[in-house]
C-alpha positions in Angstrom: 0.0 0.0 0.0 1.7 3.2 -1.2 0.9 6.9 -1.2 2.1 7.5 -4.7 -0.4 7.3 -7.6 1.0 4.1 -9.0 -1.1 1.1 -8.0 0.2 -2.5 -8.2 -3.0 -4.0 -9.7 -1.6 -7.5 -9.9 -0.7 -7.3 -6.2 -4.3 -6.5 -5.4 -5.5 -9.3 -7.6 -3.2 -11.7 -5.8 -4.4 -10.5 -2.5 -8.0 -11.1 -3.5 -7.2 -14.7 -4.3 -5.3 -15.1 -1.0 -8.4 -13.8 0.8 -10.5 -16.4 -1.0 -8.1 -19.2 0.0 -8.1 -18.0 3.6 -11.9 -18.0 3.6 -12.0 -21.6 2.3 -9.4 -22.8 4.7 -11.2 -21.2 7.7 -14.6 -22.5 6.8 -13.3 -26.0 6.0 -11.6 -26.0 9.4 -14.9 -25.1 11.1 -16.9 -27.3 8.7 -19.3 -24.4 8.4 -19.5 -20.8 7.2 -20.1 -18.8 4.0 -17.1 -19.1 1.6 -19.1 -18.3 -1.5 -20.4 -15.1 0.0 -16.8 -14.2 0.8 -15.6 -15.0 -2.7 -17.9 -12.4 -4.3 -16.3 -9.6 -2.3 -12.7 -10.6 -2.4 -11.5 -7.9 -4.8 -13.6 -5.3 -2.9 -11.8 -6.3 0.3 -8.4 -6.3 -1.3 -8.8 -2.8 -2.7 -10.3 -1.4 0.5 -7.8 -2.8 2.9 -4.7 -2.7 0.8 -5.1 0.4 -1.3 -7.9 2.8 0.0 -8.4 2.6 3.7 -6.2 4.4 6.3 -5.8 2.6 9.6 -3.4 1.4 12.3 -2.6 -2.3 12.9 -1.4 -1.3 16.4 -4.8 0.3 17.2 -7.6 -1.0 14.9 -10.2 1.2 16.7 -8.1 4.4 16.7 -10.4 7.4 16.6 -8.5 8.8 13.7 -8.7 5.7 11.5 -11.1 4.9 8.7 -14.0 2.7 9.7 -15.3 -0.4 7.9 -18.7 -2.0 8.6 -19.4 -5.4 7.2 -23.2 -5.4 7.1 -23.4 -8.8 5.5 -21.9 -10.3 8.6 -22.1 -13.9 7.4 -19.0 -13.1 5.2 -17.0 -12.7 8.4 -14.2 -15.1 7.3 -13.0 -12.7 4.7 -13.0 -9.8 7.1 -10.9 -11.8 9.5 -8.6 -12.8 6.6 -8.1 -9.2 5.6 -6.9 -8.2 9.1 -4.7 -11.3 9.3 -3.1 -10.6 5.9 -2.7 -7.0 7.0 -0.6 -8.3 9.9 -2.9 -7.9 13.0 -2.7 -11.6 13.9 -1.2 -14.8 12.3 -3.0 -16.2 9.3 -3.0 -19.6 11.0 -5.4 -18.2 13.6 -8.1 -18.3 11.0 -8.3 -22.1 11.5 -10.0 -21.3 14.8 -13.0 -19.9 13.1 -16.2 -20.6 15.0 -14.5 -22.4 17.9 -15.9 -21.8 21.3 -12.4 -20.7 22.6 -11.9 -18.2 19.7 -13.2 -14.7 19.2 -13.4 -15.4 15.4 -17.1 -16.0 15.7 -19.5 -17.0 13.0 -20.6 -13.3 12.6 -18.4 -10.4 13.7 -18.7 -9.0 17.3 -16.7 -6.4 19.2 -15.0 -9.1 21.2 -12.5 -8.5 18.3 -10.4 -5.4 18.5 -11.1 -4.6 14.8 -14.9 -4.9 15.0 -16.9 -1.8 16.0 -20.4 -3.4 16.0 -21.9 -6.8 15.8 -23.5 -7.6 12.4 -25.3 -10.4 10.8 -28.9 -9.5 11.4 -29.1 -8.0 7.9 -30.0 -4.5 7.0 -28.5 -2.8 10.0 -24.8 -2.0 9.2 -25.5 1.0 7.0 -27.4 2.9 9.8 -24.4 2.3 12.1 -22.0 3.5 9.3 -24.2 6.6 8.8 -24.0 7.4 12.5 -20.2 7.1 12.4 -20.0 9.3 9.3 -22.2 11.9 10.9 -19.9 12.1 13.9 -16.9 12.3 11.7 -18.3 15.1 9.4 -20.1 17.3 11.9 -18.7 16.6 15.4 -15.1 15.4 15.0 -14.7 17.3 11.7 -11.8 14.9 11.0 -10.8 13.4 7.6 -11.4 9.7 8.5 -13.9 8.0 6.3 -16.5 5.3 6.7 -17.0 2.3 4.4 -20.0 0.0 4.6 -20.3 -3.2 2.5 -23.9 -4.5 2.2 -25.2 -7.5 0.3 -27.8 -7.3 -2.4 -30.0 -9.8 -0.5 -30.2 -7.5 2.5 -31.1 -4.6 0.3 -34.6 -5.9 0.5 -34.7 -4.7 4.1 -36.5 -1.4 4.5 -34.0 -0.3 7.1 -31.4 0.0 4.4 -33.4 2.6 2.6 -34.1 4.5 5.8 -30.4 4.8 6.2 -29.8 5.8 2.6 -32.3 8.6 3.0 -30.5 9.7 6.2 -27.1 9.6 4.5 -28.3 11.5 1.5 -30.2 14.1 3.5 -27.2 15.0 5.6 -24.8 14.9 2.7 -22.4 12.4 4.3 -19.7 12.7 1.7 -17.3 10.8 4.1 -19.5 7.7 3.7 -19.0 5.1 1.0 -21.7 2.4 0.5 -20.6 -0.6 -1.4 -23.3 -2.9 -2.7 -22.1 -6.4 -3.4 -24.6 -7.5 -6.1 -23.8 -11.2 -6.4 -27.3 -12.1 -7.6 -28.0 -15.0 -5.2 -29.7 -15.0 -1.8 -29.8 -17.8 0.7 -32.5 -19.9 -0.9 -33.0 -18.4 -4.3 -31.9 -15.5 -6.5 -32.6 -12.0 -5.3 -35.5 -10.1 -6.7 -33.4 -7.8 -8.9 -30.6 -10.3 -9.6 -28.1 -8.4 -11.8 -30.4 -5.4 -12.8 -27.6 -2.9 -12.1 -29.5 -0.1 -13.8 -32.4 -0.5 -11.3 -30.0 -0.4 -8.3 -28.3 2.6 -9.7 -31.5 4.5 -10.3 -32.8 3.8 -6.8 -29.5 4.9 -5.2 -29.3 8.0 -7.3 -32.8 8.9 -6.2 -31.7 8.9 -2.6 -29.1 11.5 -3.3 -26.0 9.3 -3.6 -23.2 9.7 -6.2 -23.6 6.2 -7.7 -20.9 4.3 -9.6 -21.6 0.9 -11.2 -18.5 -1.3 -11.5 -17.3 -4.8 -12.3 -16.8 -5.9 -8.7 -14.0 -8.3 -9.8 -12.0 -5.7 -11.6 -9.5 -4.2 -9.2 -8.7 -1.3 -11.6 -12.4 -0.3 -11.7 -12.7 -0.5 -7.9 -9.6 1.6 -7.4 -10.9 4.2 -9.7 -14.4 4.2 -8.1 -13.0 4.5 -4.6 -10.6 7.3 -5.7 -13.6 9.1 -7.2 -15.6 8.7 -4.0 -12.7 10.3 -2.0 -12.9 13.3 -4.3 -16.7 13.6 -4.2 -18.1 16.3 -1.9 -21.6 17.2 -0.8 -23.1 13.7 -1.0 -22.2 10.1 -0.1 -21.0 7.7 -2.8 -22.6 4.3 -3.6 -20.5 1.8 -5.5 -22.7 -0.8 -7.1 -20.5 -3.8 -7.7 -21.6 -6.6 -10.1 -20.1 -9.7 -8.6 -20.7 -13.5 -8.6 -21.2 -15.7 -5.6 -18.4 -18.2 -5.4 -16.2 -16.2 -7.8 -13.1 -18.2 -8.7 -14.6 -21.5 -7.5 -14.9 -23.8 -10.6 -18.3 -25.5 -10.9 -19.6 -23.5 -7.9 -19.4 -19.9 -9.1 -22.8 -18.4 -9.7 -24.5 -21.7 -8.8 -27.4 -21.9 -6.4 -27.5 -24.1 -3.2 -24.0 -23.2 -2.1 -25.0 -20.6 0.5 -23.6 -21.2 3.9 -21.7 -24.4 3.1 -18.1 -25.2 3.6 -16.5 -26.6 0.4 -15.1 -29.7 2.0 -13.1 -31.9 -0.4 -13.9 -29.5 -3.2 -12.0 -26.8 -1.3 -8.6 -28.5 -1.8 -9.0 -28.5 -5.5 -10.2 -24.9 -5.6 -7.3 -23.8 -3.4 -4.9 -25.3 -5.9 -6.7 -23.5 -8.7 -6.6 -20.2 -6.9 -2.9 -20.6 -6.0 -2.2 -21.0 -9.7 -3.7 -17.5 -10.3 -1.4 -15.8 -7.8 1.7 -14.3 -9.4 3.5 -13.2 -6.1 2.4 -15.2 -3.1 4.8 -13.5 -0.7 3.7 -9.9 -1.4 3.3 -7.7 1.7 1.4 -4.5 2.3 1.8 -1.8 4.8 -1.4 0.1 5.7 -1.4 3.8 5.2 -1.8 5.8 8.4 -4.7 8.1 9.1 -4.4 11.6 7.6 -4.9 13.5 10.9 -5.7 12.9 14.5 -9.3 13.1 15.5 -9.9 15.5 18.4 -9.5 14.1 22.0 -12.8 13.9 23.8 -13.9 13.3 27.4 -17.2 11.7 27.9 -16.9 10.4 31.5 -18.1 12.0 34.7 -21.1 13.7 33.1 -22.9 16.1 35.4 -25.9 18.4 35.1 -25.1 22.1 35.0 -27.6 22.7 37.8 -29.5 20.5 40.2 -33.2 19.9 40.0 -35.2 23.0 41.0 -38.7 22.1 41.7 -41.1 23.2 44.4 -43.3 21.1 46.7 -46.7 21.0 45.1 -45.4 21.3 41.6 -46.8 18.8 39.1 -44.4 18.1 36.2 -44.4 15.3 33.6 -41.3 13.2 33.6 -41.0 13.6 29.9 -40.6 17.3 30.4 -38.0 16.7 33.1 -36.1 14.5 30.7 -35.8 17.4 28.3 -34.7 19.7 31.1 -32.0 17.3 32.3 -30.8 16.6 28.7 -30.1 20.3 28.2 -28.3 20.4 31.6 -25.9 17.6 30.8 -25.3 19.2 27.4 -24.4 22.4 29.1 -21.5 20.6 30.9 -20.3 18.4 28.1 -20.1 19.3 24.4 -20.3 15.7 23.4 -23.8 15.1 24.7 -26.1 14.8 21.6 -29.8 14.1 21.1 -31.5 12.2 18.3 -35.2 11.9 17.8 -37.8 10.5 15.4 -39.9 13.6 14.8 -41.4 13.5 18.3 -39.0 16.1 19.8 -41.9 18.4 20.9 -43.5 15.5 22.8 -40.4 13.9 24.2 -38.9 17.3 24.9 -35.6 16.5 23.3 -36.2 19.9 21.6 -34.9 21.5 24.8 -31.4 20.4 23.7 -32.1 21.4 20.1 -33.2 24.8 21.1 -30.0 25.4 23.1 -27.5 23.6 20.9 -29.0 23.0 17.5 -25.7 21.6 16.1 -25.9 18.8 18.7 -29.4 17.7 17.8 -29.9 15.1 15.0 -33.4 14.7 13.5 -33.9 11.1 12.3 -37.5 11.6 11.1 -40.0 8.8 11.4 -37.6 6.0 10.8 -37.1 4.4 14.2 -35.0 1.5 13.1 -32.5 3.9 11.5 -32.8 6.1 14.7 -31.4 3.3 16.9 -28.9 2.2 14.3 -27.5 5.7 13.9 -27.4 6.0 17.7 -25.3 2.8 17.9 -22.9 4.2 15.3 -22.6 7.6 17.0 -21.7 5.9 20.3 -18.9 3.8 18.7 -15.3 4.5 19.6 -16.4 6.6 22.6 -16.9 9.8 20.6 -20.3 11.0 22.0 -22.8 10.5 24.7 -25.9 9.7 22.8 -29.6 10.0 23.8 -32.2 8.9 21.3 -35.9 9.4 22.0 -39.3 8.6 20.7 -42.6 7.2 22.0 -42.1 4.1 24.1 -44.4 2.1 21.8 -42.2 2.8 18.7 -39.1 1.2 20.2 -40.9 -2.2 19.8 -40.3 -1.9 16.1 -36.5 -1.5 16.8 -36.0 -4.5 19.0 -33.7 -6.1 16.5 -31.5 -3.0 16.4 -31.6 -2.9 20.2 -30.5 -6.5 20.7 -27.8 -6.0 18.1 -26.7 -2.9 20.1 -26.3 -5.2 23.1 -24.2 -7.6 21.0 -22.2 -4.6 19.9 -21.5 -3.6 23.5 -23.0 -0.2 22.7 -23.3 2.6 25.3 -26.4 4.4 24.1 -29.3 5.8 25.9 -32.9 5.4 24.7 -35.8 7.3 26.1 -39.4 6.3 25.6 -42.2 8.6 26.4 -46.0 8.2 26.3 -46.0 4.9 28.1 -49.1 3.0 29.2 -52.8 3.7 29.2 -52.1 7.0 31.1 -51.5 8.7 27.7 -55.3 8.7 27.3 -57.2 9.6 24.2 -54.5 8.7 21.6 -55.4 5.1 22.1 -53.6 1.7 22.1 -51.4 2.2 19.0 -49.6 5.0 20.9 -49.4 3.3 24.3 -46.1 1.7 25.3 -47.3 -1.3 27.1 -44.6 -3.8 26.1 -41.4 -1.7 26.4 -40.4 -2.8 29.9 -40.5 -6.5 28.8 -38.5 -5.6 25.7 -35.7 -3.8 27.6 -35.6 -6.2 30.5 -34.9 -9.0 28.0 -31.8 -7.1 26.8 -28.7 -8.5 28.7 -26.8 -5.2 28.8 -29.7 -2.9 29.5 -30.3 -0.7 32.6 -34.0 0.2 32.8 -35.0 3.5 34.6 -38.6 4.2 35.5 -38.6 7.6 37.3 -41.8 8.6 39.1 -41.2 12.4 39.4 -39.3 15.2 37.8 -36.4 15.1 40.4 -35.8 11.4 39.9 -36.1 11.7 36.2 -33.4 14.4 36.0 -31.1 12.2 38.1 -31.9 9.2 35.9 -30.7 11.1 32.8 -27.5 12.0 34.6 -26.9 8.4 35.8 -27.7 7.0 32.3 -25.0 9.3 30.8 -22.5 7.6 33.0 -23.7 4.0 32.9 -22.2 1.5 30.5 -24.4 -0.6 28.2 -27.8 0.3 26.9 -29.9 2.5 29.1 -33.6 2.9 28.8 -35.6 5.7 30.5 -39.3 5.3 30.6 -41.1 8.6 30.8 -44.8 9.5 31.3 -47.1 11.9 29.6 -49.2 13.1 32.6 -48.0 15.8 35.0 -47.2 14.1 38.4 -46.5 15.6 41.8 -42.9 16.2 43.0 -42.0 13.4 45.5 -38.4 14.1 46.3 -36.4 17.0 47.5 -34.1 18.5 44.9 -31.0 17.3 46.7 -32.2 13.6 46.9 -29.5 11.1 45.8 -30.3 8.3 43.4 -28.3 5.2 42.4 -28.8 2.5 39.8 -30.4 -0.5 41.5 -31.4 1.4 44.6 -35.1 1.7 45.5 -36.7 4.6 47.4 -39.0 4.0 50.4 -41.6 6.7 49.9 -43.9 6.0 52.8 -43.6 3.7 55.9 -44.5 3.2 59.5 -43.7 0.8 62.3 -46.9 -1.3 61.8 -47.4 -1.5 58.0 -49.7 -4.3 56.9 -49.0 -4.2 53.2 -46.3 -3.2 50.7 -47.4 -1.2 47.6 -44.9 -1.1 44.7 -45.6 1.2 41.8 -43.6 3.2 39.3 -44.4 6.3 37.2 -48.1 7.2 37.4 -48.9 4.0 39.4 -46.6 5.1 42.2 -48.8 8.1 42.6 -51.9 5.9 42.5 -50.3 3.7 45.2 -49.7 6.8 47.4 -53.4 7.8 46.9 -54.4 4.2 47.8 -52.2 4.4 50.9 -54.1 7.5 52.0 -57.4 5.7 51.5 -56.2 2.6 53.3 -55.0 4.8 56.2 -58.6 6.1 56.5 -59.7 2.5 56.9 -57.1 1.9 59.6 -54.6 0.1 57.4 -51.0 1.3 57.2 -49.4 0.7 53.8 -45.7 0.9 53.0 -44.9 2.4 49.5 -41.8 1.6 47.5 -40.5 3.3 44.4 -38.1 0.9 42.5 -36.5 3.7 40.4 -34.8 1.1 38.3 -36.7 -1.9 37.1 -33.4 -3.5 35.9 -31.5 -4.0 38.0 -34.3 -4.2 40.5 -33.4 -3.6 44.2 -34.2 -7.1 45.2 -32.8 -6.6 48.7 -35.2 -3.7 49.3 -38.2 -5.6 47.9 -37.5 -8.5 50.2 -36.8 -6.4 53.2 -39.9 -4.3 52.9 -42.1 -7.2 52.0 -41.1 -8.9 55.2 -41.6 -5.6 57.1 -45.2 -5.4 55.8 -46.1 -8.9 56.9 -45.4 -10.6 53.6 -48.4 -8.9 51.8 -47.4 -7.2 48.5 -49.4 -5.4 45.8 -47.5 -4.4 42.6 -49.2 -2.1 40.2 -48.0 -1.0 36.8 -49.1 0.7 33.6 -47.8 -2.1 31.4 -49.0 -5.5 30.2 -48.6 -8.5 32.5 -45.7 -10.1 30.8 -42.2 -8.9 31.5 -42.7 -5.7 33.4 -42.3 -4.5 37.0 -44.7 -7.2 38.4 -42.8 -10.1 37.1 -39.5 -8.5 38.2 -40.9 -8.3 41.8 -42.4 -11.8 41.6 -39.0 -13.2 40.5 -37.2 -11.5 43.3 -39.6 -13.0 45.9 -39.8 -16.4 44.4 -37.9 -18.1 47.2 -39.3 -16.0 50.0 -41.5 -17.9 52.4 -44.9 -16.6 53.6 -45.1 -13.8 50.9 -48.2 -13.2 48.9 -48.1 -10.9 45.8 -51.1 -9.4 44.0 -50.2 -8.1 40.5 -52.2 -5.3 39.0 -51.5 -4.5 35.3 -53.2 -3.9 32.0 -54.6 -7.3 30.9 -56.3 -6.5 27.6 -55.8 -4.3 24.6 -57.0 -0.9 25.9 -59.3 1.8 24.4 -59.1 5.5 24.0 -60.3 7.7 26.8 -59.3 10.2 29.5 -56.3 9.0 31.5 -58.0 8.8 34.8 -60.9 6.8 33.2 -58.5 4.4 31.6 -56.4 3.8 34.8 -59.6 2.9 36.5 -61.1 0.8 33.7 -58.0 -1.3 33.4 -57.6 -1.9 37.1 -54.6 0.1 38.1 -56.1 3.1 39.8 -56.1 3.9 43.5 -59.5 2.2 44.3 -58.3 -1.0 42.6 -55.1 -0.9 44.7 -57.1 -0.5 47.8 -59.2 -3.5 46.9 -56.1 -5.6 46.1 -54.6 -4.6 49.4 -57.7 -5.6 51.3 -57.8 -8.9 49.4 -54.2 -9.9 50.3 -54.8 -8.8 53.9 -57.6 -11.4 54.2 -55.5 -14.3 52.9 
């Protein structure tokens, strides 16, 4: 790899065939994998890694280096081979592909030092790449570039076109999308097969500088990538006509070879490929990054001012989220907000109004919203908060679970949860979101019940590794805590107690306020109720739940504005599963709700104060 204009095209051809051989060897060793999918992109990988990209073998994730996202993650063996041939690790290590004691997994994950995000659930890599490119162009303002290779099969995913729209709209000229059009999907040919003019027209219509090439001609690829580097004002799409199993006699462009090691055929094909290599000992030295990306500090995030509410105030937690978001942005220039055209409802517009350059509108494309957030959080460049209605995160579950596999540190905020949103009706009510996020292994789930705790949840989320989810509510709710109250992840708050409590009430968000109202009504009947605010649903403060359940005589009522499965109630029930002499009554939404005033809906679906009182009286009789 040289900086002069002369390009050793034969060396790049030789490297492409070496990458093919490496992919066959690795997949034969594991007796599984996708060598034919690797073969179609061999020349692309050769030109990218050994001519075009700038990176450091000593630090594959250096902030200044170019980024590469392999969206068609099943072609992982050739990605591993490229880094091995570049000198990051011995080529012999490729024989450990897919072994349980190896990080060379079937699809790439960030367990590897050269992988930024997990890929393999198709249609997601481009959103991540677009997020990286946005950071590079508008925040880092550094010359590093982002390359994303996607398969033609995954181009059927709508999320790909959401990301293309985003990239074109924001003129991400530091982004290069490479479409590997090898014609064949997993089980049959793709819908467009080799209709290169159709691909080109579609990409052009999304605002991309589109170049159609022979994907097995290294000279055409070099020229196209050089043209992309000189293109300003819009991203470039290189549409490469390729063949699955290229260079594999009797297998090239044949169906029914997807996801199969070549076995005995592989040895013959390796000999054939070796005969095509002119200089098997050629070595490349990667070109270094053009300039250093700016140093950033995204730890120890604090709000510029503490909460400032008065007793008797009633403030929606969604509004408090916007207030806190602006406060942490005051104190750290790398705090950014993304939204899906709901900013005036989630109140992320508070950050936009103060720092418009640090707000990114993702429009009504929630899958892309979460994918872009994942990309922006990569390489520790930004503190990312992405918000929309809680209900709409359900359509992004695949992006969220891939964010967990990617070890992403992003913060997602869902407003308008539960039946308490009222008249908008069930399509807008987040009633599954707690179950969704509790199922994500790296997630921390905040459910603040007043404005003070919500502001602190935002501050804590900014400093918590992994995926954080903050569930905010639409209705105004009373201030419960003093402005100087301290909150911790996994630490519940005891809101009301006495020395002779007969029942423990657990609620969160609007239902905590219903529980407090129920406690007042029970007190009028001579029953003392203890009230617990979990603050985080995951991790749940199990020690506090157990302690206060015992203190209340083993009688517990849990009430939540969520469906039965997977929410607060099941978290509490799980924590108490081995506790003797404990009874739990779970109040939740048990059917698809209707439109109506919030108070009417809380009562209709059994989670209002009168229902809590009745449930408490029921468990007291048992």
